[in-house]
TORZA-806657 format. One record per residue (C-alpha): x, y, z; residue number from 0. Coordinates in Angstrom, 3 decimals. Example, Ala and Ser with C-alpha at 12.3 -4.5 7.8 and 13.67 -1.06 7.14 Angstrom:
BEGIN
12.300  -4.500  7.800  0
13.670  -1.060  7.140  1
END
This chain:
BEGIN
14.617  -17.218  -29.267  0
17.306  -17.760  -31.974  1
18.174  -14.581  -33.867  2
17.653  -16.332  -37.220  3
14.139  -17.484  -36.320  4
13.230  -14.001  -35.156  5
14.685  -12.345  -38.242  6
12.783  -14.667  -40.570  7
9.517  -13.600  -38.956  8
10.075  -9.848  -39.353  9
9.886  -7.511  -42.311  10
13.180  -6.095  -43.629  11
14.441  -3.191  -41.522  12
12.449  -4.120  -38.427  13
14.675  -4.234  -35.344  14
14.233  -6.732  -32.526  15
13.762  -3.960  -29.975  16
10.959  -2.512  -32.074  17
8.978  -5.744  -31.833  18
9.682  -5.753  -28.094  19
8.357  -2.196  -27.847  20
5.206  -3.138  -29.781  21
4.623  -6.249  -27.661  22
5.079  -4.214  -24.485  23
1.892  -2.351  -25.300  24
0.030  -5.634  -24.942  25
1.867  -6.071  -21.632  26
0.931  -2.545  -20.535  27
-2.782  -2.537  -21.327  28
-3.507  -6.079  -20.116  29
-3.487  -4.889  -16.523  30
-6.502  -2.731  -17.324  31
-8.605  -5.586  -18.681  32
-7.442  -7.998  -15.981  33
-7.913  -5.803  -12.910  34
-10.667  -3.408  -13.970  35
-12.822  -5.493  -16.305  36
-12.182  -9.090  -15.234  37
-11.096  -9.645  -11.652  38
-11.547  -6.732  -9.267  39
-13.465  -3.598  -10.182  40
-16.371  -5.276  -11.995  41
-17.304  -7.418  -8.994  42
-16.651  -4.441  -6.668  43
-19.044  -2.344  -8.748  44
-21.845  -4.901  -8.443  45
-21.314  -5.799  -4.779  46
-20.239  -2.491  -3.187  47
-20.827  0.504  -5.443  48
-24.288  -0.650  -6.590  49
-25.000  -2.537  -3.363  50
-25.956  -5.821  -5.081  51
-29.083  -4.196  -6.496  52
-31.069  -6.315  -8.997  53
-29.976  -3.971  -11.778  54
-26.288  -3.901  -10.769  55
-24.918  -6.368  -13.338  56
-27.014  -4.765  -16.062  57
-25.724  -1.306  -15.073  58
-22.118  -2.522  -15.348  59
-22.682  -4.013  -18.796  60
-24.596  -0.909  -19.887  61
-21.673  1.353  -18.949  62
-19.306  -0.790  -20.980  63
-21.787  -0.801  -23.860  64
-21.788  2.995  -24.007  65
-17.998  3.079  -24.211  66
-17.979  0.422  -26.925  67
-20.624  2.293  -28.906  68
-18.278  5.295  -28.886  69
-15.485  3.079  -30.233  70
-17.780  1.775  -32.967  71
-18.570  5.313  -34.097  72
-15.075  6.774  -33.860  73
-12.727  3.800  -34.320  74
-12.870  3.485  -38.132  75
-12.734  7.259  -38.618  76
-9.771  7.727  -36.278  77
-8.035  4.765  -37.922  78
-8.527  6.189  -41.419  79
-7.295  9.597  -40.220  80
-4.214  8.027  -38.587  81
-3.396  6.166  -41.813  82
-3.756  9.269  -43.959  83
-1.620  11.411  -41.651  84
0.886  8.693  -40.617  85
-0.174  9.409  -37.049  86
-0.844  5.995  -35.510  87
1.844  6.437  -32.860  88
0.804  9.979  -31.883  89
-2.846  8.982  -31.660  90
-1.963  5.887  -29.643  91
-0.148  8.095  -27.128  92
-3.205  10.325  -26.658  93
-5.504  7.395  -25.901  94
-2.921  5.798  -23.621  95
-2.763  8.925  -21.468  96
-6.567  9.143  -21.407  97
-6.916  5.514  -20.263  98
-4.276  5.900  -17.562  99
-5.972  9.013  -16.179  100
-9.452  7.476  -16.347  101
-8.258  4.347  -14.532  102
-6.664  6.440  -11.817  103
-9.918  8.322  -11.284  104
-11.713  5.033  -10.537  105
-9.807  5.043  -7.244  106
-12.349  7.609  -6.071  107
-15.309  5.252  -6.486  108
-16.983  3.843  -3.362  109
-20.371  2.749  -1.993  110
-23.171  4.618  -3.763  111
-20.935  6.496  -6.219  112
-22.549  4.831  -9.230  113
-22.430  7.914  -11.469  114
-18.728  8.547  -10.762  115
-17.823  4.937  -11.475  116
-19.890  4.792  -14.657  117
-18.364  7.985  -16.086  118
-14.758  6.899  -15.589  119
-15.399  3.320  -16.680  120
-16.775  4.726  -19.930  121
-13.806  7.080  -20.412  122
-11.092  4.568  -19.515  123
-12.588  1.672  -21.464  124
-13.169  3.836  -24.551  125
-9.539  4.955  -24.486  126
-8.307  1.407  -23.858  127
-10.230  0.038  -26.848  128
-9.092  2.806  -29.190  129
-5.491  2.212  -28.135  130
-5.859  -1.516  -28.712  131
-7.023  -0.895  -32.302  132
-4.148  1.477  -33.052  133
-1.515  -0.777  -31.497  134
-2.721  -3.745  -33.545  135
-2.451  -1.679  -36.740  136
1.365  -1.810  -36.487  137
1.416  -5.623  -36.807  138
1.505  -5.887  -40.635  139
4.359  -3.347  -40.700  140
6.434  -5.508  -38.353  141
5.790  -9.113  -39.367  142
6.048  -10.963  -42.651  143
2.655  -12.225  -43.920  144
3.556  -15.860  -43.261  145
4.577  -15.050  -39.662  146
1.699  -12.796  -38.566  147
0.267  -15.512  -36.343  148
3.382  -16.131  -34.294  149
4.260  -12.431  -33.932  150
0.689  -11.664  -32.872  151
0.956  -14.554  -30.410  152
4.197  -13.142  -28.973  153
2.411  -9.916  -28.151  154
-0.681  -11.541  -26.677  155
1.319  -14.010  -24.571  156
3.557  -11.256  -23.180  157
0.426  -9.224  -22.553  158
-1.061  -11.797  -20.225  159
2.025  -11.587  -18.046  160
1.356  -7.873  -17.779  161
-2.069  -8.763  -16.472  162
-0.505  -11.200  -14.025  163
1.877  -8.512  -12.743  164
-0.868  -5.947  -12.216  165
-3.193  -8.462  -10.609  166
-0.446  -9.962  -8.443  167
0.521  -6.580  -6.994  168
-3.162  -5.755  -6.549  169
-3.680  -9.037  -4.703  170
-0.801  -8.237  -2.358  171
-2.309  -4.800  -1.744  172
-5.733  -6.284  -0.925  173
-4.301  -9.028  1.312  174
-2.339  -6.530  3.416  175
-5.288  -4.169  3.884  176
-5.990  -5.268  7.461  177
-2.372  -4.663  8.475  178
-2.808  -1.090  7.271  179
-5.970  -0.756  9.374  180
-8.212  -0.936  6.316  181
-10.496  -3.510  4.615  182
-10.240  -5.413  1.348  183
-13.105  -3.349  -0.021  184
-11.362  -0.097  0.802  185
-8.210  -1.418  -0.875  186
-9.876  -1.589  -4.289  187
-9.156  2.100  -4.873  188
-5.455  1.403  -4.466  189
-5.585  -1.341  -7.077  190
-6.853  1.200  -9.601  191
-3.828  3.431  -8.951  192
-1.519  0.415  -9.206  193
-3.062  -0.569  -12.543  194
-2.788  2.956  -13.931  195
0.869  3.241  -12.879  196
1.826  -0.103  -14.442  197
0.067  0.846  -17.678  198
1.948  4.142  -17.867  199
5.385  2.695  -17.075  200
5.104  -0.442  -19.213  201
3.974  1.554  -22.255  202
7.178  3.638  -22.285  203
9.137  1.152  -24.473  204
6.348  1.302  -27.050  205
6.788  5.018  -27.601  206
10.586  4.846  -27.386  207
11.223  1.962  -29.810  208
8.200  1.645  -32.113  209
8.542  3.466  -35.448  210
5.881  5.114  -37.581  211
6.770  3.724  -41.001  212
3.794  5.075  -42.898  213
4.223  8.221  -44.966  214
1.614  10.980  -44.612  215
-0.684  11.792  -47.501  216
0.271  15.404  -48.216  217
-3.091  15.984  -49.909  218
-5.039  14.737  -46.878  219
-7.662  17.068  -45.449  220
-10.116  16.756  -42.586  221
-12.557  14.996  -44.899  222
-9.976  12.469  -46.138  223
-10.750  9.930  -43.406  224
-14.423  9.895  -44.346  225
-13.562  9.647  -48.044  226
-11.310  6.634  -47.400  227
-14.008  4.972  -45.344  228
-16.559  5.631  -48.067  229
-14.274  3.987  -50.605  230
-13.794  0.984  -48.342  231
-17.513  0.455  -47.800  232
-18.171  0.945  -51.510  233
-15.783  -1.898  -52.304  234
-16.750  -4.083  -49.356  235
-17.726  -6.985  -51.611  236
-14.173  -7.043  -52.933  237
-12.998  -7.921  -49.429  238
-15.596  -10.631  -48.949  239
-13.520  -12.891  -46.725  240
-12.331  -10.054  -44.521  241
-15.920  -8.866  -44.112  242
-16.919  -12.413  -43.129  243
-14.139  -12.367  -40.525  244
-15.651  -9.156  -39.154  245
-19.045  -10.902  -38.872  246
-17.459  -13.995  -37.333  247
-15.485  -11.795  -34.961  248
-18.614  -9.966  -33.873  249
-20.159  -13.297  -32.930  250
-17.320  -15.002  -31.105  251
-16.012  -11.815  -29.509  252
-19.475  -11.344  -27.984  253
-18.871  -14.542  -26.061  254
-15.265  -13.643  -25.272  255
-16.274  -10.205  -24.002  256
-18.887  -11.792  -21.770  257
-16.303  -14.078  -20.179  258
-13.768  -11.265  -19.737  259
-16.136  -8.732  -18.223  260
-18.299  -11.081  -16.157  261
-15.946  -13.870  -15.033  262
-15.479  -12.476  -11.534  263
-19.188  -11.737  -11.178  264
-20.091  -15.291  -12.256  265
-17.503  -16.792  -9.905  266
-18.897  -14.856  -6.944  267
-22.607  -15.037  -7.723  268
-22.879  -18.590  -9.150  269
-19.943  -20.411  -7.532  270
-19.644  -18.591  -4.206  271
-16.059  -17.404  -4.708  272
-14.639  -14.733  -2.418  273
-12.484  -11.848  -3.677  274
-9.239  -13.678  -2.892  275
-10.457  -16.864  -4.652  276
-11.476  -14.902  -7.742  277
-8.163  -13.070  -8.009  278
-6.231  -16.338  -7.696  279
-8.430  -17.883  -10.381  280
-7.802  -15.031  -12.789  281
-4.052  -15.137  -12.082  282
-3.876  -18.802  -13.097  283
-6.130  -18.267  -16.106  284
-3.791  -15.547  -17.349  285
-0.974  -18.094  -17.389  286
-3.014  -20.566  -19.452  287
-4.081  -17.715  -21.749  288
-0.431  -16.789  -22.320  289
0.326  -20.399  -23.195  290
-2.633  -20.523  -25.566  291
-1.625  -17.316  -27.344  292
2.025  -18.354  -27.747  293
1.453  -21.941  -28.886  294
-1.464  -21.204  -31.186  295
0.491  -18.388  -32.813  296
2.733  -21.071  -34.311  297
-0.235  -23.356  -35.020  298
-1.893  -20.553  -37.037  299
1.099  -20.114  -39.317  300
1.513  -23.858  -39.835  301
-2.097  -25.029  -40.307  302
-3.669  -21.783  -41.445  303
-5.321  -19.084  -39.377  304
-8.905  -20.137  -40.147  305
-8.457  -23.804  -39.030  306
-6.738  -22.604  -35.845  307
-9.588  -20.218  -35.082  308
-12.112  -22.980  -35.773  309
-10.412  -25.198  -33.195  310
-10.542  -22.497  -30.545  311
-14.256  -21.884  -31.181  312
-14.947  -25.568  -30.533  313
-12.971  -25.163  -27.313  314
-15.083  -22.164  -26.302  315
-18.289  -24.165  -26.781  316
-16.894  -26.945  -24.597  317
-15.938  -24.383  -21.938  318
-19.467  -22.967  -21.780  319
-20.956  -26.432  -21.300  320
-18.479  -27.326  -18.536  321
-19.068  -23.992  -16.752  322
-22.848  -24.440  -16.923  323
-22.660  -27.968  -15.502  324
-20.104  -27.116  -12.797  325
-21.371  -27.772  -9.298  326
-17.979  -27.797  -7.574  327
-15.057  -25.408  -7.557  328
-12.822  -28.079  -9.072  329
-14.901  -28.430  -12.235  330
-15.248  -24.658  -12.515  331
-11.456  -24.354  -12.374  332
-11.309  -26.738  -15.344  333
-13.768  -24.555  -17.260  334
-11.855  -21.395  -16.359  335
-8.510  -22.722  -17.568  336
-10.075  -24.040  -20.757  337
-11.371  -20.490  -21.241  338
-7.837  -19.205  -20.712  339
-6.385  -21.408  -23.453  340
-9.158  -20.424  -25.855  341
-8.945  -16.756  -24.905  342
-5.287  -16.402  -25.796  343
-5.555  -18.357  -29.035  344
-8.772  -16.780  -30.340  345
-7.673  -13.208  -29.611  346
-4.337  -13.762  -31.324  347
-5.929  -15.534  -34.309  348
-8.429  -12.750  -34.915  349
-5.755  -10.050  -34.922  350
-3.512  -12.078  -37.230  351
-6.351  -12.763  -39.686  352
-7.206  -9.077  -40.012  353
-3.534  -8.190  -40.522  354
-3.242  -10.977  -43.123  355
-6.296  -9.926  -45.152  356
-6.135  -6.105  -44.825  357
-4.859  -4.031  -47.808  358
-1.372  -2.569  -47.423  359
-1.254  1.013  -46.169  360
-4.740  0.877  -44.657  361
-4.128  -1.253  -41.589  362
-5.321  1.305  -39.024  363
-8.515  1.839  -40.986  364
-9.287  -1.873  -41.191  365
-8.316  -2.457  -37.602  366
-10.694  0.376  -36.815  367
-13.382  -1.656  -38.574  368
-12.249  -4.740  -36.641  369
-12.620  -2.607  -33.542  370
-16.154  -1.738  -34.698  371
-16.942  -5.449  -34.943  372
-15.380  -6.428  -31.619  373
-16.931  -3.523  -29.724  374
-20.338  -4.293  -31.176  375
-19.685  -7.767  -29.819  376
-18.694  -6.303  -26.461  377
-22.097  -4.620  -26.351  378
-24.133  -7.618  -27.489  379
-22.489  -10.248  -25.286  380
-22.295  -8.679  -21.820  381
-25.532  -6.709  -22.281  382
-27.368  -9.910  -23.223  383
-25.872  -11.647  -20.195  384
-26.816  -8.747  -17.933  385
-30.361  -8.613  -19.292  386
-30.847  -12.355  -18.758  387
-29.678  -12.159  -15.139  388
-32.022  -9.216  -14.569  389
-35.025  -10.924  -16.165  390
-34.380  -14.245  -14.409  391
-33.619  -12.583  -11.054  392
-29.978  -13.610  -10.983  393
-29.803  -16.861  -12.978  394
-26.131  -16.602  -13.947  395
-25.956  -20.239  -15.057  396
-28.594  -19.783  -17.736  397
-26.926  -16.579  -18.884  398
-23.608  -18.432  -19.245  399
-25.209  -21.293  -21.177  400
-26.844  -18.927  -23.670  401
-23.444  -17.286  -24.230  402
-22.500  -20.461  -26.102  403
-24.867  -19.485  -28.934  404
-22.454  -16.724  -29.969  405
-19.643  -19.248  -30.486  406
-21.887  -21.623  -32.431  407
-22.950  -18.866  -34.858  408
-19.314  -17.753  -35.260  409
-18.342  -21.310  -36.164  410
-21.050  -21.382  -38.835  411
-19.916  -18.072  -40.366  412
-16.273  -19.158  -40.380  413
-17.191  -22.066  -42.665  414
-17.627  -19.575  -45.528  415
-14.199  -17.906  -45.146  416
-11.538  -18.757  -47.741  417
-8.211  -17.629  -46.295  418
-6.218  -18.033  -49.540  419
-8.802  -16.217  -51.654  420
-8.874  -13.297  -49.222  421
-5.094  -12.981  -49.162  422
-4.846  -13.096  -52.967  423
-6.876  -9.871  -53.171  424
-4.299  -7.815  -51.277  425
-1.034  -9.253  -52.630  426
END
C-alpha cells in the first residue's frame, strides 16, 4: 500500500507499525472464533462430548449465552473504567491472557466431560468478547473519521487470515492423527493448544506497538465508570442514530452469531459433512470473508457506511434462502461463501459506524455498549436456533430459515438511521 494513501487514512502522529499492531489483534483472536466457535470444537462438543444428545446443540448455545450475558453486564462498565483511567491497553492484556488460558484448558475436554467444557467455553468466550470490545475502542484514535471504514476493513481482513492459519495448522494436526496412533476425535484437544499458542504469539505486536493515547482522569474514582454510564444513558436520545445502530446491530448480529457458532453443526447435521469437509469449508469461507472485509471497507468510505451495511444485510437474507433450499453440497458451498462475503463486510461496517458516531474520549465506553448489543444478539440468535432444533427434534433447515428474520428486522431498523445527523452531534 502506498505510503501516501496510508498516511491520509491515519490521524496525525499515528505510526504505520501501530496500525499493524492493532490489526494483529484481529489476526490473533480470529483463530479462537474460527477453531473453537465455528469449525472444530462446537461440532466436537455436540457429537462427542455431549454424545449427540437431543439437548446437545441447545447446551452449546446456552453455554455461549451465559458468557455473553456476562459481557453484557460488565462490558460497558469495564469500558467506561478503561476510558476514565486510560487503561484500555492494560485491560486488553488481562482479557487476552484469560482467553488464552481458557482455550488451552479446553484441551482437557473429552467424551462426557460436559461440565468441564461448559466452564472453559464460558471463561474463554467471555474473555475473547471483552478483548474484542477493548481492541475496537482504539480505532477512532488511529483512523481519520473519513477513513474509519477502510482501516476497520484492514483489521478484519487480516484477522480472517489469522483464522485461516489457526485452522490450517489444526487441519494438519487432525489429518495426521492416525500416523501418530491416534484418532481425529482425540486430536481435537491438540487443536485447542494450537489455537491458544497462536493467539498468544500473534497478539505480541499489539502490546509492543499499540499506544494508549488517552489521558487518565485524575479525579476518577471507583464509582466514576458508573457515573459516566449514567450520564450516557441519561442523554441517550441525543445519540439517537447511534442507539438505532445498537438496535440494528442486535438484530443482524443475532443472525451473524448463529452462522458463526453453528455453521459446522449445520454442515454436519443438515448436509452430512464430515470433520475434514467442514474444516475445508471454513478455510475457504475465511478467504471470502477477508475479501469482503477489505473491499467493503473502501465501499463504506465512498458510499457511506449505512448504504454499505444495507447491501450486506440484503446479501445475508439471500444467503439464508440459498442455505435453506440447498440439497447438494455444491449449492451449500455457494451459500457458505456468500455468508463469508457478508460476514467480513457487515462486521467491519458495524465497527466503523460505532467509531464514526461515538463521542471523542468515550470510545471504550460506547464500544462496551456495542458489545452489550452484539452479545445480546449472540444470546438471542444461537439460543433461538438451538431451541428450534430441540423442539423440532433436529430440524436444522427450519432453524436456519428462521434466522433470516433477524436480518429482515435489522434492515427495517437501519432505514431510520441518518449517518450525517449522527456524526454532526459528535464533531
